[in-house]
Structures are given as C-alpha cells and as structure tokens.
Backbone as a chain_set.jsonl record, in Angstrom:
{"seq": "XXXXXXXXXXXXXXXXXXXXXXXXXXXXXXXXXXXXXXXXXXXXXXXXXXXXXXXXXXXXXXXXXXXXXXXXXXXXXXXXXXXXXXXXXXXXXXXXXXXXXXXXXXXXXXXXXXXXXXXXXXXXXXXXXXXXXXXXXXXXXXXXXXXXXXXXXXXXXXXXXXXXX", "coords": {"N": [[90.841, 97.303, 107.349], [88.933, 97.917, 104.631], [89.63, 98.923, 101.006], [87.687, 101.099, 100.36], [86.661, 101.74, 102.62], [88.747, 103.078, 103.727], [89.323, 105.156, 101.969], [86.908, 106.678, 102.422], [87.229, 107.499, 105.037], [88.967, 109.265, 104.7], [88.587, 112.348, 104.653], [87.45, 112.7, 107.22], [89.832, 112.011, 108.74], [91.422, 114.137, 107.547], [90.328, 116.366, 108.866], [90.595, 115.976, 111.453], [93.427, 115.762, 111.519], [93.613, 118.521, 110.939], [93.585, 119.962, 113.357], [95.842, 119.662, 114.282], [97.87, 120.344, 112.596], [98.325, 122.657, 109.781], [95.798, 122.302, 107.365], [94.792, 122.695, 104.08], [92.197, 123.09, 101.589], [92.979, 123.251, 98.712], [92.372, 123.004, 95.842], [93.036, 123.841, 93.246], [94.767, 124.419, 89.916], [98.083, 122.659, 89.532], [100.617, 124.542, 89.977], [102.995, 125.8, 87.421], [106.595, 124.96, 87.595], [109.933, 124.62, 87.909], [112.142, 122.079, 88.654], [114.906, 119.971, 89.986], [116.451, 116.861, 88.91], [117.843, 113.9, 90.226], [119.996, 113.221, 88.377], [120.702, 115.514, 87.252], [119.157, 117.03, 85.431], [116.773, 119.25, 84.386], [113.326, 119.513, 84.997], [109.644, 119.692, 84.648], [107.236, 120.537, 86.833], [104.688, 119.345, 86.207], [105.544, 116.987, 85.336], [106.399, 115.401, 87.23], [104.694, 113.584, 88.799], [102.48, 110.77, 88.747], [99.989, 109.714, 86.284], [96.58, 110.51, 87.184], [96.229, 110.507, 90.605], [98.405, 111.651, 92.93], [101.306, 112.258, 95.424], [102.872, 114.816, 96.591], [105.731, 115.865, 98.462], [106.982, 118.226, 100.21], [110.015, 119.071, 101.458], [112.712, 120.284, 103.648], [116.283, 120.306, 103.866], [117.331, 121.173, 106.381], [115.442, 120.781, 108.122], [114.353, 119.272, 111.118], [111.885, 117.963, 111.68], [111.117, 117.547, 108.6], [113.068, 115.618, 108.089], [112.148, 113.429, 110.165], [109.752, 112.732, 108.851], [110.603, 111.956, 106.096], [112.086, 109.64, 106.803], [110.066, 108.172, 107.957], [108.267, 107.835, 105.84], [109.843, 106.209, 104.175], [109.904, 103.791, 105.945], [107.202, 103.087, 105.387], [106.824, 102.229, 102.992], [105.502, 101.041, 100.077], [104.437, 99.585, 96.826], [102.662, 101.196, 95.619], [102.981, 103.788, 97.248], [105.819, 104.286, 96.497], [105.665, 104.575, 93.692], [103.744, 106.716, 93.559], [104.58, 108.929, 94.881], [106.446, 111.851, 95.382], [109.361, 113.303, 96.195], [110.094, 116.518, 97.077], [112.724, 118.454, 97.253], [113.958, 121.214, 98.919], [116.407, 123.365, 98.225], [119.815, 123.082, 97.126], [121.146, 120.726, 94.47], [123.292, 119.301, 95.486], [122.957, 119.536, 98.434], [120.423, 118.33, 98.589], [121.027, 115.721, 97.625], [122.738, 115.113, 99.751], [120.98, 115.103, 101.99], [119.206, 113.144, 101.375], [121.011, 110.656, 101.3], [121.784, 111.015, 103.909], [119.287, 110.333, 105.487], [117.575, 108.318, 104.384], [119.424, 106.753, 102.802], [121.158, 106.055, 100.04], [120.455, 103.89, 98.293], [117.65, 103.998, 98.47], [114.197, 103.713, 97.255], [112.581, 105.635, 96.968], [111.486, 108.557, 95.238], [112.762, 111.508, 94.382], [113.423, 114.891, 93.942], [115.576, 118.272, 93.593], [114.913, 121.48, 94.549], [116.557, 123.831, 93.668], [116.112, 126.608, 93.241], [114.197, 127.415, 94.517], [111.777, 127.613, 93.22], [109.492, 125.762, 93.131], [108.619, 126.127, 95.843], [108.039, 128.762, 95.989], [106.024, 128.879, 93.72], [104.206, 127.071, 94.797], [103.318, 128.393, 97.023], [104.244, 127.986, 99.684], [104.703, 127.7, 103.173], [106.172, 126.597, 105.146], [107.827, 123.674, 106.263], [107.685, 120.175, 106.942], [105.581, 119.749, 103.987], [102.789, 118.429, 102.631], [101.375, 117.554, 99.637], [98.541, 116.953, 98.045], [97.606, 115.621, 94.878], [95.837, 115.572, 92.072], [95.094, 114.614, 88.917], [96.444, 116.835, 87.565], [95.828, 118.78, 89.163], [95.868, 120.654, 92.503], [94.566, 119.029, 95.131], [94.568, 119.01, 98.005], [96.331, 120.456, 100.726], [98.526, 119.708, 103.139], [100.283, 121.078, 105.86], [102.799, 121.607, 108.192], [104.032, 120.645, 111.49], [104.606, 117.697, 112.954], [105.012, 115.725, 115.889], [105.068, 113.025, 115.732], [105.291, 111.487, 112.65], [103.845, 109.174, 112.246], [101.185, 109.564, 112.504], [100.332, 110.625, 110.086], [100.33, 108.589, 108.47], [98.13, 106.848, 107.601], [96.682, 109.112, 106.158], [98.493, 109.391, 103.987], [98.671, 106.693, 102.807], [96.17, 106.32, 102.322], [95.711, 108.017, 100.1], [97.528, 107.502, 98.205], [97.494, 104.599, 97.594], [96.081, 102.483, 95.476], [92.39, 102.049, 94.856]], "CA": [[90.036, 98.137, 106.75], [89.02, 97.767, 103.221], [90.096, 100.381, 100.473], [86.772, 102.105, 100.269], [86.423, 102.246, 104.036], [90.02, 104.055, 104.166], [89.078, 106.375, 101.288], [85.873, 107.29, 103.091], [87.913, 107.934, 106.226], [90.162, 110.346, 104.458], [87.854, 113.641, 105.007], [87.564, 112.97, 108.597], [91.266, 112.178, 109.277], [92.106, 115.525, 107.38], [89.662, 117.215, 109.81], [91.398, 115.724, 112.852], [94.816, 116.558, 111.591], [93.644, 120.015, 110.741], [93.695, 120.751, 114.684], [97.242, 119.819, 114.814], [98.653, 121.015, 111.547], [97.312, 123.348, 108.89], [95.214, 121.741, 106.279], [93.841, 123.455, 103.316], [91.541, 122.461, 100.523], [93.186, 124.131, 97.705], [91.661, 122.947, 94.66], [93.711, 124.726, 92.191], [95.849, 123.674, 89.187], [99.341, 122.487, 90.142], [101.281, 125.655, 89.184], [104.392, 125.288, 86.741], [107.633, 125.363, 88.119], [111.02, 123.453, 87.357], [113.052, 121.207, 89.529], [116.493, 119.2, 89.181], [116.263, 115.418, 89.06], [119.183, 113.398, 90.819], [120.797, 113.256, 87.419], [120.857, 116.967, 87.016], [118.179, 117.313, 84.476], [115.557, 119.954, 84.989], [111.88, 118.768, 84.82], [108.669, 120.795, 85.193], [106.196, 120.156, 87.969], [103.662, 118.642, 85.444], [106.003, 115.676, 84.68], [106.774, 114.783, 88.355], [103.747, 112.587, 89.291], [102.033, 109.774, 87.727], [98.599, 109.885, 85.811], [95.654, 110.263, 88.182], [96.489, 111.127, 91.905], [99.85, 111.386, 93.377], [101.561, 112.793, 96.496], [104.132, 115.538, 96.519], [106.057, 115.941, 99.81], [108.064, 119.133, 100.18], [110.816, 119.015, 102.716], [113.874, 121.063, 103.886], [117.46, 119.505, 104.659], [117.851, 121.555, 107.816], [114.309, 120.586, 109.047], [114.085, 117.993, 111.736], [110.406, 117.377, 111.14], [111.351, 117.057, 107.436], [113.819, 114.213, 108.202], [111.428, 112.502, 110.601], [109.011, 112.663, 107.76], [111.232, 111.128, 105.09], [112.31, 108.241, 107.529], [108.958, 107.506, 107.995], [108.054, 107.549, 104.511], [110.868, 105.027, 103.785], [109.346, 102.548, 106.548], [105.67, 102.74, 104.898], [106.924, 101.865, 101.433], [104.518, 99.914, 99.379], [104.532, 99.81, 95.436], [101.897, 102.423, 95.361], [103.747, 104.821, 97.625], [106.979, 104.54, 95.786], [105.279, 104.939, 92.533], [102.861, 107.722, 93.492], [105.11, 109.996, 95.948], [107.607, 112.483, 94.797], [109.754, 114.334, 97.448], [110.732, 117.752, 96.614], [113.729, 118.784, 98.717], [114.475, 122.748, 98.979], [118.002, 123.569, 98.335], [120.838, 122.737, 95.855], [121.208, 119.394, 94.36], [124.232, 118.559, 96.523], [122.19, 119.435, 99.556], [119.386, 117.317, 98.482], [121.654, 114.376, 97.691], [123.398, 114.72, 101.057], [119.954, 115.084, 102.723], [118.591, 111.718, 100.974], [121.729, 109.874, 101.945], [121.641, 110.896, 105.373], [117.973, 110.141, 105.884], [117.169, 107.257, 103.916], [120.104, 105.994, 102.144], [121.322, 106.116, 98.518], [119.749, 102.933, 97.643], [116.255, 104.1, 98.723], [113.534, 103.681, 95.938], [111.735, 106.904, 97.039], [111.565, 109.325, 94.039], [113.13, 112.937, 94.692], [114.153, 116.132, 93.091], [115.816, 119.344, 94.2], [114.408, 122.594, 94.02], [117.598, 124.857, 93.961], [116.014, 128.025, 92.961], [112.97, 127.619, 95.34], [110.747, 127.786, 92.346], [108.521, 125.285, 93.661], [108.415, 126.781, 97.274], [107.294, 129.891, 95.643], [104.744, 128.498, 93.085], [103.076, 126.521, 95.643], [103.139, 129.347, 98.063], [104.413, 127.41, 100.964], [105.148, 128.552, 104.439], [106.683, 125.858, 106.418], [108.014, 122.151, 106.009], [107.344, 119.448, 105.77], [104.241, 120.055, 103.542], [102.285, 117.211, 101.793], [100.345, 118.204, 98.653], [97.734, 115.845, 97.235], [97.623, 116.329, 93.405], [94.911, 114.574, 91.293], [94.734, 115.136, 87.338], [96.91, 118.161, 87.427], [94.933, 119.817, 90.154], [96.095, 120.366, 93.758], [93.321, 118.853, 95.948], [94.401, 119.39, 99.452], [97.729, 120.721, 101.289], [98.755, 119.638, 104.755], [101.549, 121.677, 106.389], [102.866, 121.838, 109.563], [105.114, 120.153, 112.292], [104.042, 116.578, 113.802], [106.045, 115.116, 116.639], [105.046, 111.636, 115.414], [104.756, 111.542, 111.511], [102.967, 108.158, 112.139], [99.854, 110.386, 112.575], [100.12, 110.892, 108.726], [100.651, 107.302, 107.497], [96.773, 106.908, 107.116], [96.409, 109.991, 105.169], [99.486, 109.023, 102.798], [98.454, 105.523, 102.228], [94.694, 106.257, 101.366], [95.835, 108.866, 98.87], [98.44, 106.751, 97.115], [97.236, 103.393, 97.245], [94.764, 102.269, 94.406], [91.208, 101.78, 95.572]], "C": [[90.014, 97.932, 105.333], [89.329, 99.194, 102.382], [89.06, 101.503, 100.381], [86.495, 102.559, 101.47], [87.594, 103.315, 104.059], [89.836, 105.191, 103.341], [87.829, 107.394, 101.939], [86.079, 107.94, 104.13], [88.718, 109.174, 106.111], [89.742, 111.766, 104.882], [87.953, 113.802, 106.414], [89.013, 112.954, 109.402], [91.864, 113.568, 108.882], [91.641, 116.295, 108.48], [90.261, 117.15, 111.104], [92.746, 116.345, 112.766], [94.939, 117.958, 111.449], [93.9, 120.685, 112.109], [95.202, 120.634, 115.265], [98.203, 120.356, 113.974], [97.8, 121.632, 110.654], [96.876, 122.562, 107.595], [94.373, 122.705, 105.451], [93.367, 122.848, 101.984], [91.854, 123.495, 99.17], [92.427, 124.093, 96.373], [91.782, 124.139, 93.729], [94.687, 124.225, 91.253], [97.198, 123.905, 89.853], [100.142, 123.654, 89.248], [102.698, 125.134, 88.408], [105.649, 125.829, 87.658], [108.836, 124.266, 87.886], [111.93, 123.14, 88.522], [114.129, 120.66, 89.003], [116.072, 117.983, 89.722], [117.712, 115.022, 89.48], [120.329, 113.564, 89.758], [121.228, 114.553, 86.894], [120.237, 117.549, 86.018], [117.098, 118.248, 85.03], [114.283, 119.544, 84.322], [110.869, 119.727, 85.313], [107.791, 119.998, 86.036], [105.264, 119.17, 87.334], [104.024, 117.111, 85.23], [106.501, 114.857, 86.041], [106.113, 113.651, 88.805], [103.338, 111.65, 88.155], [100.531, 110.114, 87.335], [97.807, 109.687, 86.994], [95.963, 111.091, 89.518], [97.991, 110.712, 92.329], [100.104, 112.644, 94.615], [102.764, 113.596, 96.178], [104.432, 115.848, 98.055], [107.308, 116.907, 99.739], [108.699, 119.189, 101.524], [112.105, 119.991, 102.523], [115.108, 120.265, 104.447], [117.543, 119.963, 105.922], [116.39, 121.462, 108.788], [114.27, 119.228, 109.651], [112.808, 117.215, 111.436], [110.465, 116.632, 109.72], [111.991, 115.693, 107.274], [113.022, 113.306, 108.943], [110.449, 111.972, 109.382], [109.399, 111.571, 106.738], [111.462, 109.651, 105.641], [111.302, 107.604, 107.51], [108.183, 107.101, 106.791], [108.693, 106.242, 103.894], [110.38, 103.621, 104.547], [108.114, 102.248, 106.1], [105.911, 102.361, 103.571], [106.149, 100.704, 101.287], [104.942, 100.203, 97.824], [103.976, 100.97, 95.202], [102.643, 103.666, 95.734], [104.97, 105.05, 96.946], [106.532, 105.223, 94.198], [104.487, 106.334, 92.412], [103.423, 109.026, 94.546], [106.451, 110.442, 95.14], [108.096, 113.465, 95.97], [110.535, 115.347, 96.793], [111.708, 118.425, 97.908], [114.125, 120.37, 98.34], [115.922, 122.718, 99.103], [118.64, 122.928, 97.079], [120.757, 121.136, 95.464], [122.122, 118.57, 95.217], [123.412, 118.322, 97.748], [121.142, 118.384, 99.589], [119.91, 115.902, 98.345], [122.191, 114.061, 99.121], [121.975, 114.481, 101.912], [119.419, 113.543, 102.576], [119.705, 110.565, 101.67], [121.692, 109.829, 103.424], [120.224, 110.295, 105.98], [117.506, 108.929, 105.494], [118.115, 106.438, 103.259], [120.177, 106.107, 100.731], [120.537, 105.161, 97.686], [118.087, 103.075, 97.823], [115.614, 104.167, 97.235], [112.538, 104.92, 95.873], [112.477, 107.857, 95.821], [111.985, 110.839, 94.583], [113.578, 113.82, 93.754], [114.393, 117.286, 94.151], [115.032, 120.524, 93.669], [115.327, 123.812, 94.468], [117.223, 126.236, 93.875], [114.72, 128.675, 93.653], [111.714, 128.004, 94.476], [109.391, 127.012, 92.733], [107.825, 125.76, 95.077], [107.598, 127.86, 96.934], [106.018, 129.763, 94.884], [103.584, 127.856, 94.02], [102.547, 127.32, 96.87], [103.117, 128.711, 99.393], [104.97, 128.092, 102.058], [105.953, 127.961, 105.374], [107.119, 124.377, 105.608], [107.873, 121.413, 107.295], [105.794, 119.983, 105.317], [103.981, 118.735, 102.48], [101.162, 118.06, 100.909], [99.685, 116.964, 97.887], [97.364, 116.306, 95.969], [96.603, 115.098, 92.766], [94.514, 115.179, 89.866], [95.015, 116.527, 87.354], [96.606, 119.355, 88.34], [95.44, 119.547, 91.753], [94.81, 120.177, 94.691], [93.263, 119.334, 97.333], [96.196, 119.674, 99.714], [97.581, 120.508, 102.822], [100.059, 120.011, 105.153], [101.671, 121.613, 107.755], [103.935, 120.627, 110.271], [104.3, 118.922, 113.197], [105.199, 116.067, 114.521], [106.142, 113.87, 116.053], [104.608, 111.668, 114.035], [103.838, 110.236, 111.377], [101.576, 108.532, 112.009], [99.32, 110.603, 110.915], [100.117, 109.526, 107.824], [99.114, 106.895, 106.983], [96.284, 107.638, 105.955], [97.106, 109.592, 103.768], [98.945, 107.845, 102.186], [96.95, 105.65, 101.523], [94.907, 107.307, 100.28], [96.483, 108.063, 97.672], [98.002, 105.377, 96.823], [95.817, 103.141, 96.563], [93.641, 101.753, 95.265], [90.433, 100.767, 94.588]], "O": [[91.1, 97.765, 104.778], [89.295, 100.31, 102.902], [89.413, 102.681, 100.329], [86.088, 103.716, 101.575], [87.298, 104.448, 104.438], [90.138, 106.277, 103.837], [87.861, 108.625, 101.921], [85.365, 108.906, 104.4], [89.074, 109.926, 107.019], [90.597, 112.402, 105.499], [88.439, 114.824, 106.899], [89.297, 113.64, 110.383], [92.649, 114.149, 109.632], [92.49, 116.928, 109.107], [90.427, 118.154, 111.798], [93.207, 117.168, 113.557], [95.96, 118.599, 111.701], [94.368, 121.824, 112.132], [95.684, 121.196, 116.248], [99.261, 120.805, 114.416], [96.616, 121.298, 110.622], [97.767, 122.229, 106.814], [93.462, 123.389, 105.918], [94.138, 122.141, 101.335], [91.062, 124.336, 98.746], [91.92, 125.109, 95.898], [91.0, 125.061, 93.497], [95.559, 123.526, 91.768], [97.509, 124.895, 90.514], [100.236, 123.615, 88.021], [103.349, 124.173, 88.816], [105.657, 126.887, 88.287], [108.542, 123.086, 87.693], [112.382, 124.027, 89.246], [114.411, 120.745, 87.808], [115.446, 117.907, 90.779], [118.672, 115.713, 89.139], [121.442, 113.964, 90.098], [122.148, 114.59, 86.077], [120.692, 118.622, 85.622], [116.573, 117.98, 86.11], [114.266, 119.26, 83.125], [111.116, 120.492, 86.245], [107.686, 118.785, 85.855], [105.057, 118.13, 87.96], [103.214, 116.209, 85.018], [106.968, 113.727, 85.902], [106.788, 112.704, 89.21], [103.711, 111.698, 86.983], [99.891, 110.808, 88.125], [98.158, 108.846, 87.821], [95.935, 112.32, 89.456], [98.561, 109.65, 92.075], [99.402, 113.644, 94.76], [103.656, 113.072, 95.511], [103.499, 116.063, 98.829], [108.412, 116.551, 99.328], [108.053, 119.328, 102.563], [112.456, 120.402, 101.417], [114.94, 119.59, 105.462], [117.866, 119.105, 106.743], [116.276, 121.956, 109.91], [114.179, 118.2, 108.98], [112.75, 116.055, 111.027], [110.047, 115.487, 109.545], [111.579, 114.813, 106.518], [113.071, 112.174, 108.46], [110.477, 110.784, 109.06], [108.754, 110.543, 106.532], [111.09, 108.648, 105.032], [111.352, 106.446, 107.094], [107.504, 106.073, 106.792], [108.076, 105.408, 103.231], [110.422, 102.534, 103.97], [107.749, 101.099, 106.348], [104.865, 102.139, 102.961], [106.072, 99.709, 102.006], [105.796, 101.069, 97.633], [104.625, 101.837, 94.617], [102.953, 104.509, 94.892], [105.199, 106.249, 96.791], [107.059, 106.224, 93.713], [104.539, 107.007, 91.383], [102.68, 109.943, 94.895], [107.237, 109.742, 94.502], [107.354, 114.252, 96.558], [111.494, 115.099, 96.063], [111.434, 118.745, 99.065], [114.675, 120.521, 97.249], [116.531, 122.113, 99.985], [118.009, 122.357, 96.19], [120.254, 120.375, 96.29], [121.866, 117.432, 95.61], [123.151, 117.182, 98.133], [121.02, 117.633, 100.557], [119.314, 114.969, 98.885], [122.109, 112.934, 99.609], [122.004, 113.447, 102.579], [119.24, 112.835, 103.567], [119.3, 109.714, 102.462], [121.586, 108.79, 104.075], [120.291, 109.769, 107.091], [116.914, 108.336, 106.396], [117.723, 105.287, 103.066], [119.093, 106.278, 100.172], [120.032, 105.467, 96.606], [117.348, 102.242, 97.297], [116.234, 104.545, 96.241], [111.824, 105.156, 94.898], [113.678, 107.88, 95.552], [111.175, 111.242, 95.418], [114.134, 113.405, 92.737], [113.779, 117.401, 95.212], [114.567, 120.554, 92.53], [115.029, 124.608, 95.358], [117.956, 127.071, 94.403], [114.271, 129.816, 93.542], [110.763, 128.621, 94.957], [108.308, 127.591, 92.652], [106.611, 125.722, 95.275], [106.503, 127.982, 97.484], [105.017, 130.385, 95.242], [102.377, 128.093, 93.967], [101.582, 126.995, 97.562], [102.16, 128.835, 100.157], [105.706, 129.06, 101.862], [106.428, 128.591, 106.318], [106.724, 124.105, 104.474], [107.927, 121.891, 108.428], [104.994, 120.504, 106.095], [104.814, 118.217, 101.737], [100.362, 118.909, 101.302], [100.329, 116.149, 97.226], [96.793, 117.395, 95.903], [96.706, 113.901, 93.034], [93.715, 116.107, 89.744], [94.136, 117.376, 87.203], [97.008, 120.516, 88.275], [95.422, 118.407, 92.216], [94.098, 121.146, 94.953], [92.297, 119.906, 97.838], [97.095, 119.19, 99.027], [96.728, 121.012, 103.553], [100.993, 119.287, 104.806], [100.673, 121.564, 108.474], [104.536, 119.823, 109.56], [103.459, 119.234, 114.04], [106.282, 115.946, 113.948], [107.285, 113.488, 115.8], [103.4, 111.895, 113.972], [103.075, 110.208, 110.411], [100.814, 107.788, 111.392], [98.136, 110.718, 110.597], [99.912, 109.52, 106.61], [99.041, 106.611, 105.787], [95.672, 107.148, 105.006], [96.51, 109.486, 102.697], [98.723, 107.928, 100.978], [96.65, 105.18, 100.426], [93.982, 107.334, 99.469], [96.074, 107.998, 96.513], [98.183, 105.006, 95.664], [94.722, 103.503, 96.993], [93.877, 101.1, 96.281], [89.332, 100.317, 94.907]]}, "num_chains": 1, "name": "protein.A"}
C-alpha cells in the first residue's frame, strides 16, 4: 500500500477502531504539563515530540494492555516510529524505568518519559490506559483509548500517523 493510500485509509480505520475502543477527535491545543526524562530532568509537553506530527502513547506500569502495546511498538520499530513516538509512563521514574526494562529492555530505542505527578494524565483528561494521542503542530488531532486484546490492530494507525508521506 503506498503512503497516500495509507493516509487516506486512516479515517476509516479510526472509525472501525471506534467500535472496539474509544476514539475522540479532540482538535485542541496540547495542554502544558511537565514530565521527567530517564536522566531525571523535567521537560514540558511541548518539547516531547518532533516538529509536525508525532504520537504520544500514555501507558501505566500495572496495565497488562499497556505492556502488550509497548511490546508491539518495539516490534513495529522503524526510523519514523522511533523518531516520532514518545511513551509517557504514569508513575515514578523508578517505576517507569522498571516497566521499560521489563517490557522492552534497557537497550530499546523507544523514547519514554515518566509522569510522576500525573500532570500529563490530568492535563490530557485521560480515563484509561493505554491511550494514543495524535499530535500535529502542537495540537491534539485525535485520541484513541481503550483495551485491545491484540495491539496489532493498531499497527496501521500508528504507522500511518508517524511514517512520512
């Protein structure tokens, strides 16, 4: 499937997924909130992604569906996915580091941050994990939240959003 066809298929795929998980067309600015990098530095949400569009994946260390999704993301890796995806892990930096070590290994190239004060959770108005947030030019374009038994159902959505067209 060429890149234009994949992009054109994204809306219909999101509609299909809406029957399985919650999908919302948020269309609002990415709210400000602070998270903690693996090195312990505090950074703002605006500096998490790349220019243009990127994907934020909010997960919880104690959530089996979150673990399955992160493992799937690891297996789907491409340069674009690595560059344009940030995993926000709810919990302390120690909890986030343990989650990453257990689910994908310390050598993973996936970018992640911790949300120890639940600032991201509150600012994004999340209600469950895992949650995918499509961000473009500093605005939330869509939110996909819920539990899928098979995260592979999300692979096309993720790749369509992060891979260059």
